[in-house]
C-alpha positions as CSV (number, residue, x, y, z in Angstrom):
1,X,0.0,0.0,0.0
2,X,1.2,3.5,-0.7
3,X,1.3,4.4,3.0
4,X,4.5,2.4,3.5
5,X,6.6,5.2,2.0
6,X,5.1,8.0,4.2
7,X,6.9,9.6,7.1
8,X,3.5,10.7,8.5
9,X,0.1,9.2,8.0
10,X,-1.3,12.1,6.1
11,X,-3.0,12.8,2.8
12,X,-2.9,16.5,2.0
13,X,-6.4,17.5,0.8
14,X,-6.8,19.0,-2.7
15,X,-7.8,22.6,-2.3
16,X,-9.6,24.3,-5.2
17,X,-7.5,27.1,-6.7
18,X,-4.9,26.8,-3.8
19,X,-3.1,23.5,-4.5
20,X,-0.7,23.4,-7.4
21,X,2.6,21.7,-8.3
22,X,4.8,23.7,-5.9
23,X,2.6,22.7,-2.9
24,X,2.2,19.1,-4.0
25,X,6.0,18.6,-4.6
26,X,6.8,20.2,-1.2
27,X,4.2,17.9,0.5
28,X,5.6,14.8,-1.1
29,X,9.2,15.7,-0.4
30,X,8.2,16.1,3.3
31,X,6.8,12.6,3.5
32,X,3.0,13.0,3.0
33,X,0.7,12.4,0.0
34,X,0.4,15.6,-1.9
35,X,-2.7,16.3,-4.0
36,X,-4.4,18.9,-6.2
37,X,-7.7,19.2,-8.1
38,X,-7.5,18.5,-11.8
39,X,-9.6,21.6,-12.3
40,X,-6.8,23.8,-10.8
41,X,-4.8,23.2,-14.0
42,X,-6.1,26.1,-16.2
43,X,-6.2,25.8,-19.2
44,X,-6.7,22.0,-19.2
45,X,-3.6,21.6,-21.4
46,X,-1.5,22.4,-18.3
47,X,-2.6,19.2,-16.5
48,X,-0.2,16.9,-18.3
49,X,2.7,19.4,-17.7
50,X,1.9,19.5,-14.0
51,X,1.8,15.7,-13.8
52,X,5.2,15.4,-15.6
53,X,6.8,18.0,-13.3
54,X,5.4,16.4,-10.1
55,X,6.5,12.9,-11.1
56,X,10.0,14.2,-12.1
57,X,10.5,16.2,-8.9
58,X,9.2,13.8,-6.3
59,X,11.1,10.7,-7.2
60,X,8.1,8.4,-7.5
61,X,6.5,9.4,-4.2
62,X,2.7,8.8,-4.1
63,X,0.5,11.8,-5.0
64,X,-3.2,12.3,-5.8
65,X,-5.3,14.1,-8.3
66,X,-8.9,15.1,-7.3
67,X,-11.7,14.6,-9.9
68,X,-15.1,16.3,-9.4
69,X,-17.4,13.7,-11.1
70,X,-20.5,15.8,-10.9
71,X,-22.2,16.6,-14.2
72,X,-21.1,20.3,-14.0
73,X,-17.5,19.2,-14.6
74,X,-17.3,19.6,-18.3
75,X,-13.6,18.6,-18.3
76,X,-14.0,15.2,-16.6
77,X,-13.5,12.9,-19.6
78,X,-10.6,15.0,-21.0
79,X,-8.8,15.1,-17.6
80,X,-9.4,11.4,-17.0
81,X,-7.6,10.6,-20.3
82,X,-4.6,12.6,-19.1
83,X,-4.7,11.0,-15.7
84,X,-4.7,7.5,-17.2
85,X,-1.9,8.4,-19.6
86,X,0.2,9.6,-16.7
87,X,-0.8,6.7,-14.5
88,X,-1.6,8.9,-11.5
89,X,-1.1,6.7,-8.4
90,X,-4.2,7.9,-6.4
91,X,-7.3,9.5,-7.7
92,X,-9.7,11.2,-5.2
93,X,-13.3,11.3,-6.5
94,X,-15.9,13.8,-5.2
95,X,-19.5,14.5,-5.6
96,X,-20.7,11.3,-7.2
97,X,-19.5,7.7,-7.5
98,X,-18.9,6.6,-11.1
99,X,-17.9,3.0,-11.9
100,X,-16.3,4.0,-15.2
101,X,-14.0,6.4,-13.4
102,X,-12.9,3.7,-11.0
103,X,-12.4,1.2,-13.9
104,X,-10.2,3.7,-15.7
105,X,-7.9,4.1,-12.7
106,X,-7.8,0.4,-12.0
107,X,-6.8,-0.3,-15.6
108,X,-3.2,0.8,-14.8
109,X,-3.2,-0.3,-11.1
110,X,-4.1,3.1,-9.5
111,X,-6.1,3.6,-6.3
112,X,-9.4,5.4,-6.0
113,X,-10.4,7.1,-2.8
114,X,-13.9,8.6,-2.7
115,X,-14.9,11.3,-0.3
116,X,-18.2,11.0,1.6
117,X,-20.2,12.7,4.3
118,X,-22.2,9.8,5.5
119,X,-22.2,6.0,5.9
120,X,-24.8,5.7,3.2
121,X,-22.6,7.4,0.6
122,X,-19.7,5.2,1.7
123,X,-21.6,2.1,0.9
124,X,-22.5,3.4,-2.5
125,X,-18.9,4.3,-3.3
126,X,-17.5,0.9,-2.4
127,X,-20.4,-0.8,-4.2
128,X,-19.4,1.1,-7.4
129,X,-15.8,0.1,-7.2
130,X,-13.9,2.7,-5.0
131,X,-10.9,1.2,-3.1
132,X,-11.1,3.4,-0.1
133,X,-13.1,6.1,1.7
134,X,-12.4,9.6,2.8
135,X,-14.8,10.4,5.7
136,X,-15.5,14.1,5.6
137,X,-16.7,14.9,9.1
138,X,-17.9,18.1,10.7
139,X,-15.5,21.0,10.7
140,X,-13.7,20.2,7.4
141,X,-12.8,23.0,5.1
142,X,-14.7,23.6,1.9
143,X,-17.5,21.1,1.2
144,X,-18.1,19.3,4.6
145,X,-20.4,17.1,6.4
146,X,-22.1,17.6,9.8
147,X,-21.5,14.2,11.5
148,X,-19.1,13.7,14.4
149,X,-15.9,12.0,13.2
150,X,-16.4,9.4,15.9
151,X,-19.9,8.5,14.7
152,X,-18.9,8.6,11.0
153,X,-15.8,6.4,11.4
154,X,-17.5,3.9,13.7
155,X,-20.4,3.4,11.2
156,X,-18.0,2.9,8.3
157,X,-15.6,0.7,10.2
158,X,-18.4,-1.6,11.2
159,X,-18.4,-3.1,7.7
160,X,-15.4,-1.7,5.8
161,X,-11.9,-2.8,6.6
162,X,-10.2,-1.1,3.6
163,X,-8.3,2.2,3.4
164,X,-10.2,4.8,5.5
165,X,-9.1,8.5,5.7
166,X,-10.6,11.1,8.1
167,X,-11.2,14.7,7.2
168,X,-12.3,17.4,9.6
169,X,-10.5,20.1,11.5
170,X,-7.1,18.3,11.5
171,X,-4.3,20.9,11.9
172,X,-2.1,19.5,14.6
173,X,0.0,16.4,15.1
174,X,-2.2,15.1,18.0
175,X,-5.2,15.3,15.7
176,X,-3.5,13.1,13.2
177,X,-2.9,10.5,15.9
178,X,-6.4,10.9,17.1
179,X,-7.7,10.1,13.6
180,X,-5.8,6.8,13.7
181,X,-7.0,6.0,17.3
182,X,-10.6,6.5,16.1
183,X,-10.3,4.0,13.3
184,X,-8.8,5.8,10.3
185,X,-5.6,4.8,8.5
186,X,-4.7,8.3,7.6
187,X,-5.6,11.9,8.3
188,X,-6.8,14.2,5.6
189,X,-5.3,17.7,6.1
190,X,-6.3,20.7,4.0
191,X,-6.8,24.1,5.6
192,X,-3.5,23.9,7.5
193,X,-1.7,24.1,4.2
194,X,-3.4,27.4,3.4
195,X,-0.9,28.9,5.8
196,X,2.1,27.8,3.8
197,X,4.2,29.8,1.3
198,X,3.7,27.2,-1.5
199,X,-0.1,27.5,-1.5
200,X,-1.5,29.6,-4.4
201,X,-3.7,32.1,-2.6
202,X,-3.6,35.8,-2.0
203,X,-1.7,37.3,0.9
204,X,-4.9,38.5,2.4
205,X,-6.4,35.0,2.4
206,X,-3.3,33.5,4.0
207,X,-3.2,36.2,6.7
208,X,-6.9,35.7,7.5
209,X,-6.3,31.9,7.9
210,X,-3.5,32.6,10.4
211,X,-5.6,35.2,12.3
212,X,-8.8,33.2,12.5
213,X,-10.1,30.4,14.6
214,X,-13.1,28.0,14.7
215,X,-15.5,30.8,15.7
216,X,-14.8,32.4,12.4
217,X,-16.1,29.5,10.3
218,X,-19.5,29.8,8.6
219,X,-21.4,26.7,7.2
220,X,-23.5,27.5,4.2
221,X,-24.6,26.2,0.8
222,X,-25.1,29.6,-0.8
223,X,-21.9,29.7,-2.8
224,X,-21.8,26.4,-4.6
225,X,-25.1,24.7,-3.9
226,X,-23.4,22.3,-1.5
227,X,-22.9,23.0,2.2
228,X,-19.4,24.0,3.1
229,X,-17.3,25.9,5.6
230,X,-16.0,29.4,4.8
231,X,-14.2,32.3,6.5
232,X,-16.5,34.8,8.1
233,X,-14.2,37.6,7.2
234,X,-14.3,36.9,3.5
235,X,-18.1,36.7,3.6
236,X,-18.3,40.1,5.3
237,X,-15.8,41.6,2.8
238,X,-18.2,40.6,0.0
239,X,-20.9,42.7,1.6
240,X,-22.9,39.7,3.0
241,X,-24.2,39.1,6.5
242,X,-22.8,35.7,7.7
243,X,-25.7,35.3,10.2
244,X,-28.4,35.8,7.5
245,X,-27.2,34.0,4.3
246,X,-29.9,32.8,2.0
247,X,-30.2,29.1,1.0
248,X,-29.0,28.2,-2.5
249,X,-30.7,26.0,-5.0
250,X,-28.7,22.7,-5.1
251,X,-29.7,22.2,-8.8
252,X,-27.5,25.3,-9.6
253,X,-24.3,23.6,-8.6
254,X,-21.2,24.4,-10.7
255,X,-17.9,23.2,-9.3
256,X,-15.9,24.5,-12.2
257,X,-16.7,28.1,-11.5
258,X,-13.9,30.1,-9.8
259,X,-15.7,33.3,-8.7
260,X,-17.2,31.9,-5.5
261,X,-13.9,30.5,-4.3
262,X,-12.0,33.6,-5.4
263,X,-14.1,35.9,-3.3
264,X,-15.4,33.6,-0.6
265,X,-12.6,31.7,1.1
266,X,-13.0,28.2,2.3
267,X,-11.4,26.9,5.6
268,X,-12.0,24.3,8.3
269,X,-12.5,24.7,12.0
270,X,-9.0,23.5,12.8
271,X,-7.3,26.8,11.7
272,X,-7.0,27.9,15.3
273,X,-3.9,25.8,15.5
274,X,-2.2,28.0,12.9
275,X,-0.3,31.0,14.1
276,X,2.2,31.9,11.4
277,X,2.9,31.7,7.7
278,X,5.5,28.9,7.2
279,X,6.9,26.7,4.5
280,X,5.2,23.3,3.8
281,X,8.3,21.6,5.1
282,X,8.2,23.5,8.3
283,X,4.5,22.7,8.8
284,X,4.9,19.0,8.2
285,X,8.0,18.9,10.5
286,X,5.9,20.5,13.2
287,X,3.2,17.9,12.7
288,X,5.9,15.2,13.1
289,X,7.1,16.5,16.4
290,X,3.5,17.0,17.7
291,X,2.5,13.5,16.5
292,X,5.5,11.9,18.4
293,X,4.8,13.9,21.5
294,X,1.1,12.9,21.5
295,X,2.0,9.2,20.8
296,X,4.5,9.1,23.6
297,X,2.0,10.7,25.9
298,X,-0.7,8.2,24.9
299,X,1.7,5.3,25.5
300,X,2.4,6.7,29.0
301,X,-1.3,7.0,29.8
302,X,-2.1,3.5,28.6
303,X,0.8,1.9,30.5
304,X,0.2,3.8,33.8
305,X,-1.0,1.9,36.9
306,X,-4.2,3.9,36.9
307,X,-5.1,2.8,33.3
308,X,-5.0,-0.9,34.5
309,X,-7.6,-0.3,37.2
310,X,-10.9,-2.1,36.8
């Protein structure tokens, strides 16, 4: 399994408009799975160039490309042809489970991870041929669910023993360990990488990430038709009242549009753990230290005399 080569059990979540080759390469070099949405390569002809560069500069490290399989993605077939040609190791599918997409990735031995917000969707994804599940729990950045990570992981693990990844407010090494303790194989970390110098976002967006915390996250479906988490400050800057946002029509979903994400900035509830703009290498090294400290502390707790008491 691709996890054998990782120095930390983390998949970096693909972030629309903010994840590009520089960030993916830095993530892979630091020992985690880097990823980006195929739609970030604009124009579409850039996708092959990005994949060539990532493969050349990461020495065969595992990386992932995210495909939005919703009907609004007019580039899906074109991008899938490029993904198959370049034999992308991991494909993350979102907003719809499609057997033909899974078959295309499996044709060259690739792995498909499908993100879900409920146990029901997890069943559908596996039934249609996905290899693993990304459980998107409450607090995740961008499009997110509402269920507790404990409840969501427990329900999926009751029947599924394959690759399981947890998403939702993970921005600290102890949270990565907690994801494993709760039943996940890996943690899915997104918003924390918005604080890095390699992410492709405006200085204002990056500074707001570092200055904000969980109280500054607003959950709404107004901007894309699907509920997601966004920075309160960006909503206010757009002249909207975060406390009185209208409800959007889900039938108007368009995940290829950039305007909503350019003006309204996504983020998860874990951003309170971020206090500075750093390089990707620095952030992942911090995670590694925090993860080890948390693991050592947990070992101490579980081996103490008190823990053995009936």
